[in-house]
C-alpha positions in Angstrom: -2.3 5.1 31.3 -2.3 8.9 31.9 -0.1 11.8 31.1 0.7 14.9 33.1 1.7 18.2 31.5 2.8 21.3 33.4 3.3 24.9 32.4 6.4 25.0 30.1 8.4 27.3 27.9 8.1 26.1 24.3 11.0 26.4 21.8 12.1 24.1 19.1 12.2 23.0 15.5 10.8 19.8 14.0 8.9 18.3 11.0 5.2 17.3 11.5 4.0 13.9 10.3 2.7 13.4 6.8 -1.0 14.1 6.0 -3.2 11.1 6.7 -6.0 12.6 4.5 -3.7 12.7 1.5 -2.2 9.3 2.4 -5.5 7.5 2.4 -6.6 9.2 -0.9 -3.3 8.2 -2.5 -3.7 4.6 -1.3 -7.2 4.4 -2.8 -6.0 5.9 -6.1 -3.1 3.4 -6.2 -5.5 0.5 -5.7 -7.5 1.7 -8.7 -4.4 2.1 -10.9 -2.9 -0.5 -13.1 0.8 -1.1 -12.5 3.0 0.2 -9.7 2.5 3.4 -7.7 5.2 4.8 -5.4 4.2 6.9 -2.5 6.9 9.1 -1.0 6.9 10.4 2.6 4.1 8.1 3.7 2.0 8.7 6.8 2.4 6.3 9.7 -0.7 6.1 11.8 -3.6 3.9 12.6 -5.9 5.4 10.0 -3.3 5.0 7.3 -2.9 1.4 8.4 -6.6 0.8 8.0 -6.6 2.1 4.4 -3.5 0.0 3.7 -5.4 -3.1 4.9 -8.3 -2.3 2.7 -6.3 -2.0 -0.5 -4.5 -5.3 0.3 -8.0 -6.9 0.5 -8.6 -5.4 -2.9 -5.6 -7.3 -4.3 -2.8 -4.7 -4.0 0.7 -5.7 -3.0 2.1 -3.2 -0.6 5.9 -3.1 -0.1 7.5 -0.7 2.4 11.0 0.6 1.4 12.7 3.2 3.6 10.6 6.3 3.3 8.5 5.1 0.4 5.7 2.6 -0.2 5.5 0.7 -3.4 2.0 -0.5 -4.4 1.8 -3.2 -7.1 -1.7 -3.6 -8.4 -1.5 -6.5 -10.9 -4.8 -8.3 -10.2 -7.8 -7.0 -8.4 -9.8 -9.2 -6.1 -13.3 -9.0 -4.6 -13.1 -9.0 -0.8 -16.1 -10.5 1.1 -15.4 -8.3 4.2 -13.3 -5.3 4.9 -12.4 -3.6 8.2 -12.1 0.2 8.3 -10.7 0.4 11.9 -11.8 3.7 13.4 -11.2 5.7 10.2 -14.2 7.8 9.1 -12.4 8.6 5.8 -11.7 5.0 5.0 -15.4 4.1 5.7 -16.9 6.9 3.6 -14.3 6.9 0.8 -13.9 3.1 0.2 -17.6 2.3 0.4 -18.3 3.8 -3.1 -15.1 2.2 -4.4 -16.0 -1.2 -3.1 -19.4 -0.8 -4.6 -17.9 -0.9 -8.1 -17.7 -4.7 -7.8 -21.0 -6.6 -8.2 -19.9 -9.2 -5.6 -21.3 -8.6 -2.0 -19.0 -7.1 0.5 -19.5 -6.5 4.2 -18.0 -3.3 5.7 -17.4 -3.0 9.4 -15.1 -1.3 11.9 -14.2 -1.0 15.6 -14.4 1.4 18.5 -16.0 4.8 18.0 -16.7 4.3 14.3 -19.4 1.8 15.3 -21.4 4.7 16.8 -21.2 7.0 13.8 -24.2 7.1 11.5 -23.9 5.6 8.0 -27.4 6.5 6.6 -25.9 9.2 4.3 -23.6 6.6 2.7 -26.3 4.0 2.2 -28.9 6.5 0.9 -26.3 8.0 -1.5 -25.3 4.6 -2.9 -28.9 3.5 -3.1 -29.7 6.5 -5.2 -27.1 5.3 -7.7 -28.6 1.8 -7.8 -26.4 0.0 -5.2 -28.2 -2.6 -3.0 -27.4 -2.9 0.6 -28.3 -4.7 3.9 -27.9 -2.9 7.2 -28.6 -5.0 10.2 -27.2 -2.2 12.4 -30.1 0.1 11.3 -28.1 3.2 10.5 -24.8 2.0 12.1 -22.1 -0.4 11.0 -21.9 -3.1 9.8 -23.5 -3.0 6.4 -23.2 -5.1 3.2 -23.1 -3.8 -0.3 -24.1 -5.6 -3.6 -22.4 -3.4 -6.1 -22.8 -2.4 -9.7 -23.8 1.2 -10.3 -27.1 1.4 -12.3 -28.2 5.1 -12.1 -26.4 7.9 -13.9 -27.8 10.8 -11.9 -28.2 11.3 -8.1 -28.7 13.9 -5.4 -26.1 13.7 -2.7 -26.3 15.3 0.8 -23.1 17.0 1.6 -24.1 18.5 4.9 -22.3 15.9 7.0 -19.0 16.5 5.2 -17.1 15.7 2.0 -15.6 12.3 2.6 -18.4 10.3 0.9 -18.4 12.6 -2.1 -14.6 12.0 -2.3 -15.3 8.3 -2.5 -17.8 8.8 -5.3 -15.4 11.1 -7.2 -12.8 8.4 -7.0 -15.1 5.5 -7.9 -17.4 6.8 -10.6 -14.7 7.5 -13.3 -14.2 3.7 -13.3 -17.8 2.8 -14.4 -18.7 2.8 -18.1 -21.4 5.4 -18.0 -21.0 9.2 -17.3 -22.5 10.4 -14.0 -24.0 13.7 -12.8 -24.1 14.4 -9.1 -26.2 17.2 -7.6 -24.6 18.0 -4.2 -26.6 19.8 -1.6 -25.1 21.8 1.4 -21.5 20.6 0.8 -19.2 21.1 3.8 -15.4 20.8 4.0 -15.0 22.1 0.4 -11.1 22.3 0.7 -11.0 18.5 1.0 -12.8 18.2 -2.3 -10.1 20.4 -3.9 -7.5 18.1 -2.4 -9.3 15.1 -3.9 -9.7 16.6 -7.4 -6.0 17.7 -7.4 -4.9 14.2 -6.4 -7.2 12.6 -9.1 -5.6 14.9 -11.7 -2.2 13.5 -10.7 -3.5 10.0 -11.4 -5.0 11.0 -14.8 -8.6 11.4 -13.7 -10.6 14.5 -14.7 -13.5 15.8 -12.7 -15.7 18.8 -13.7 -17.9 20.8 -11.4 -20.0 23.9 -11.3 -19.4 25.8 -8.0 -19.3 22.5 -6.1 -23.0 21.9 -6.7 -23.0 19.9 -9.9 -20.3 17.4 -10.6 -19.9 15.8 -14.0 -17.9 12.6 -14.0 -16.9 11.0 -17.3 -17.0 7.2 -17.3 -14.4 4.8 -18.8 -11.5 6.9 -17.3 -8.3 5.0 -16.4 -6.1 5.7 -13.4 -2.5 5.9 -14.3 0.0 4.6 -11.8 2.3 7.4 -10.6 4.8 8.6 -8.0 3.1 10.7 -5.4 4.6 12.6 -2.4 2.6 13.1 0.7 2.7 16.6 2.2 3.4 17.4 5.9 0.1 17.4 7.8 -1.5 20.8 8.6 -3.9 19.1 11.0 -1.0 17.8 13.1 0.9 21.0 12.7 -1.9 23.1 14.1 -1.6 22.1 17.8 2.2 22.6 17.7 1.8 26.0 16.1 -0.7 27.0 18.8 1.8 25.8 21.5 4.4 28.2 20.0 2.0 31.1 20.0 1.1 30.4 23.6 4.4 29.8 25.3 7.4 30.7 23.1 8.5 29.8 19.6 8.0 26.9 17.2 9.4 26.3 13.8 7.9 23.6 11.6 9.6 22.4 8.4 8.4 21.0 5.0 5.0 22.7 5.2 3.3 23.6 1.9 2.0 27.2 2.2 -0.2 26.7 -0.9 -1.7 23.4 0.3 -5.2 22.3 -0.4 -5.4 20.9 3.1 -8.3 22.6 5.0 -6.4 23.0 8.2 -3.9 25.4 6.8 -6.6 27.8 7.9 -5.0 27.7 11.4 -2.8 30.5 10.0 -5.8 32.8 9.7 -6.8 32.2 13.3 -3.2 32.8 14.5 -3.0 36.0 12.5 -6.4 37.2 13.9 -5.3 36.7 17.5 -2.0 38.5 17.0 0.6 35.7 17.0 3.9 36.4 15.1 4.1 34.3 11.9 7.1 34.1 9.6 7.9 32.0 6.6 11.4 31.0 5.4 11.0 28.9 2.3 9.0 25.9 3.5 9.7 26.5 7.2 7.1 28.3 9.3 7.9 30.0 12.6 5.1 31.0 15.1 6.1 33.0 18.1 4.3 34.3 21.2 3.0 37.9 21.2 0.1 39.5 23.1 -2.9 37.3 22.2 -6.4 38.8 21.7 -9.7 37.1 21.3 -10.8 36.2 17.8 -13.8 35.0 15.8 -13.4 32.1 13.4 -15.7 30.0 11.1 -14.6 26.4 11.3 -17.5 25.0 9.2 -15.2 23.8 6.5 -12.3 22.8 8.7 -13.9 21.3 11.8 -10.8 19.4 12.9 -9.4 22.8 13.9 -12.0 23.3 16.6 -9.9 21.6 19.4 -6.6 23.4 18.8 -8.6 26.7 18.3 -10.1 26.1 21.8 -6.7 25.6 23.2 -5.6 28.9 21.6 -8.7 30.8 22.7 -8.4 29.9 26.4 -5.1 31.8 26.6 -6.3 34.9 24.7 -7.6 38.1 26.3 -11.4 38.2 26.1 -14.1 35.9 24.7 -13.4 34.1 21.4 -16.2 32.8 19.1 -15.9 29.8 16.8 -18.6 28.9 14.4 -19.5 25.4 13.1 -20.4 23.5 16.2 -22.9 21.4 14.1 -19.9 19.7 12.4 -18.6 18.2 15.7 -21.3 15.7 16.7 -20.2 12.7 14.7 -16.4 12.7 15.2 -14.5 10.3 17.5 -16.5 11.9 20.2 -19.3 14.4 20.3 -16.5 17.0 20.2 -18.5 20.1 21.1 -19.9 18.5 24.3 -16.6 16.9 25.1 -14.6 20.1 24.7 -17.1 21.9 26.9 -16.9 19.2 29.6 -13.2 18.6 29.7 -12.1 22.2 29.5 -14.6 22.9 32.2 -12.6 20.5 34.4 -9.5 22.8 34.1 -11.4 26.0 34.9 -12.7 27.1 31.4 -16.5 27.6 31.3 -17.2 27.2 27.6 -20.6 28.1 26.3 -22.4 26.7 23.2 -25.1 29.0 21.7 -26.6 27.6 18.6 -23.8 26.9 16.1 -21.3 29.0 18.0 -18.9 28.1 20.8 -17.9 31.0 23.1 -14.6 30.5 24.9 -13.5 32.8 27.7 -9.8 33.5 27.8 -7.3 34.4 30.4 -6.8 31.5 32.8 -6.4 27.7 32.7 -6.4 26.3 36.3 -5.3 22.7 35.7 -6.9 19.5 36.8 -7.9 15.9 35.8 -9.2 15.4 32.3 -9.9 12.6 29.8 -9.5 12.5 26.1 -12.7 10.4 25.7 -10.6 8.4 23.3 -10.5 11.3 20.8 -7.1 12.0 19.5 -7.8 15.7 18.8 -9.2 16.3 22.2 -6.0 14.8 23.8 -3.8 17.1 21.7 -5.9 20.2 22.5 -5.8 19.5 26.3 -2.1 19.0 26.1 -1.4 22.2 24.3 -3.7 24.2 26.7 -1.7 22.6 29.5 1.6 24.3 28.5 0.2 27.5 29.7 -1.9 26.3 32.7 -1.6 27.5 36.3 -1.3 23.9 37.6 -0.6 20.7 35.8 -3.2 19.0 33.6 -3.6 15.3 33.6 -5.1 13.5 30.5 -6.5 10.0 30.6 -6.6 7.8 27.5 -3.9 10.0 25.9 -2.5 7.2 23.8 -5.5 7.6 21.4 -3.2 10.1 19.5 -1.9 7.0 17.6 -4.9 7.3 15.4 -3.3 10.3 13.6 -0.1 11.4 15.3 1.6 8.6 17.3 4.6 10.7 18.2 2.6 13.8 19.3 3.6 13.7 23.0 7.2 12.8 22.1 7.4 15.8 19.7 5.7 18.1 22.3 8.3 17.1 24.8 11.1 17.9 22.2 9.6 21.4 22.1 10.1 21.8 25.8 6.8 20.6 27.3 7.2 19.1 30.8 5.4 15.7 30.3 5.3 12.7 32.6 3.5 9.4 31.9 2.2 7.0 34.6 -0.3 4.2 35.1 -2.4 5.6 38.0 -4.6 8.5 38.7 -2.9 10.9 41.0 -4.5 13.6 43.1 -2.7 17.0 43.0 -5.6 19.5 42.9 
């Protein structure tokens, strides 16, 4: 299955999907709460489905009602095996939570997650006294024999914040207090999101400049009603499309969000796009676009839409944080370079920087490499290309944004789907 996108004028108004990052955290908090939690505006994507499957294994009853999900957590259970799908957040967040239980549990997944390293998870849990077996030797699957024993640990945060999120959610449930010393923490905005959500569920976390985290034990999660925000990660490529080829208005966005990818607004301002807020509706409109410099170290999921933006700016743009791209659904730095090269954009990688020349996208045959954010970036770049762009494996967007191509079409993009590989360039 492939999709073809041609140069198009973009104009429209829609609401982006709910945040899968917030959704998965809310599901985990609900599974740790006693009583009934109601989640409003739930996210509907494969990663959210993976997290839902895990909390069901943990004993939660999940009832879908219109635009809400009701989670009844009356009796916890000890699953012997859980499947995280292809969700990196579910893997790294639920591993510390599942380690609360002394019964052994096997954790596995499918697809690209099987190629992602897990040594930082296992080393971090081992430092807190958790036993494990890892026949995959640094890859999934692995088994945990839970029961936290140590009260202090040094945690490596250089690969991201998701594992720390799991620890911050799990450790308040143990009897003892815990002190975590975190080194080289990346994606700090996501830790702010976690701490804010935990506060909503009655859990208090103290930290000193994100380096020392003090976690009181014997805290209890309080079941709550929680509303999932619209997703800035999904909004980013749509906003870029508006900046490139017309005008896009997105509704129900939180301009004060803890979501890391709200930083897309900084990049759009830097390159000269027109940005206007009207209550919770954001309009981005095309203007003369100039090259920009941007540090995506703490928001690496913005790399793909930023590349799509940069290729249509005047001059060379520079994006910092390439080291954060290796262990995603693909090796994103290499894949962005390869796939954009196919449509006439010679991207260079120098150390931790990506240099993207702007001015012209030729068009051609590309492949998402089964990476949802690569598929979306290629699609957005295509709305301003000289010739059509074809994208193979485009259906991988179901991981985070199943309706992406439908929504892009609503905004005016010329999109055709077909089952064969055509030759037009």
